[in-house]
ZAMARGU-4260 file (C-alpha; in steps of 0.2 Angstrom, whole numbers, plus 5000, padded with zeros to 4 digits):
<rodrens>
0) 5144/5057/4565 | 5140/5070/4578 | 5147/5068/4596 | 5135/5064/4609 | 5131/5078/4620
5) 5121/5079/4637 | 5119/5066/4650 | 5111/5049/4648 | 5107/5039/4663 | 5110/5021/4662
10) 5107/5015/4680 | 5103/5022/4697 | 5105/5015/4714 | 5088/5022/4723 | 5090/5011/4738
15) 5107/5020/4742 | 5098/5036/4748 | 5087/5025/4758 | 5099/5015/4766 | 5113/5028/4768
20) 5115/5046/4773 | 5124/5054/4758 | 5138/5066/4764 | 5148/5070/4749 | 5146/5066/4730
25) 5159/5064/4717 | 5159/5062/4699 | 5172/5048/4693 | 5178/5041/4676 | 5179/5022/4674
30) 5192/5011/4666 | 5181/5000/4654 | 5183/4987/4642 | 5175/4990/4625 | 5161/4976/4628
35) 5157/4985/4644 | 5154/5002/4636 | 5143/4993/4622 | 5133/4985/4636 | 5131/5000/4645
40) 5126/5009/4629 | 5111/4996/4628 | 5106/5003/4645 | 5110/4987/4655 | 5118/4989/4672
45) 5114/4987/4690 | 5122/4996/4705 | 5112/4988/4719 | 5126/4978/4727 | 5140/4990/4722
50) 5154/4998/4733 | 5170/5005/4731 | 5187/5002/4741 | 5204/5007/4740 | 5219/4996/4734
55) 5237/5003/4733 | 5230/5021/4734 | 5218/5019/4720 | 5199/5018/4721 | 5191/5003/4714
60) 5172/5000/4710 | 5166/4982/4715 | 5151/4971/4713 | 5143/4982/4699 | 5134/4971/4688
65) 5137/4975/4669 | 5131/4960/4659 | 5141/4953/4646 | 5138/4960/4628 | 5127/4948/4618
70) 5136/4951/4602 | 5153/4949/4610 | 5166/4936/4606 | 5180/4928/4617 | 5185/4945/4621
75) 5169/4947/4632 | 5172/4955/4650 | 5166/4946/4666 | 5150/4954/4673 | 5156/4959/4691
80) 5174/4962/4688 | 5183/4976/4699 | 5184/4992/4688 | 5196/5006/4692 | 5189/5023/4696
85) 5197/5039/4689 | 5198/5054/4701 | 5210/5068/4706 | 5223/5064/4719 | 5215/5077/4730
90) 5198/5069/4729 | 5205/5052/4732 | 5214/5059/4748 | 5199/5067/4754 | 5188/5051/4752
95) 5202/5040/4759 | 5203/5051/4775 | 5184/5051/4777 | 5182/5032/4774 | 5195/5029/4788
100) 5183/5035/4801 | 5172/5021/4806 | 5154/5019/4799 | 5158/5028/4783 | 5158/5019/4765
105) 5158/5023/4747 | 5143/5018/4737 | 5138/5022/4718 | 5123/5031/4716 | 5121/5033/4697
110) 5130/5027/4681 | 5129/5038/4666 | 5136/5044/4650 | 5142/5062/4650 | 5146/5069/4633
115) 5149/5051/4627 | 5160/5045/4642 | 5155/5034/4655 | 5154/5041/4673 | 5149/5036/4689
120) 5143/5047/4703 | 5149/5040/4721 | 5146/5045/4737 | 5154/5045/4755 | 5139/5039/4765
125) 5136/5033/4782 | 5123/5019/4785 | 5105/5023/4792 | 5098/5015/4807 | 5080/5007/4804
130) 5072/5021/4815 | 5081/5034/4803 | 5074/5025/4788 | 5057/5025/4795 | 5057/5044/4800
135) 5063/5048/4783 | 5047/5038/4775 | 5036/5047/4787 | 5042/5064/4783 | 5040/5060/4765
140) 5022/5054/4767 | 5018/5069/4778 | 5025/5081/4765 | 5015/5071/4751 | 4999/5073/4761
145) 5002/5092/4765 | 5004/5095/4746 | 4988/5085/4742 | 4978/5095/4755 | 4985/5111/4748
150) 4981/5106/4731 | 4963/5101/4734 | 4960/5118/4744 | 4967/5129/4730 | 4955/5119/4718
155) 4939/5121/4729 | 4943/5140/4731
</rodrens>
């Protein structure tokens, strides 16, 4: 059986980039049970409420929803259990130092398989205010309208 290659995205947290200003991103491995991996391979997960916290100098991913594996038995996992993230010590120290400052949090952006291994992209982020969110939406809309205008001008020429 050939080994998987490439990147297969399972879940993305689209609201994270809307609600937070992303400063640094990191790729972390996860400690998973077998039924969690099987459920992820079916493409079922949600990062919407997820966040990461430190316990005993280790980073843990919490409130990420990976539903129970349908064909599992009594060995099934609980859907919202705490999962350990695997990072290098230097990365953990950087993240811990950044999150000690007020206003910073760690949010998951994307859950995917990279060459057959489950990975999560996490970000150190700062929450946006409502006016920042409106400004970002306004900029996106203005860019879209400008591109639309340029496209129509180029077609007419």
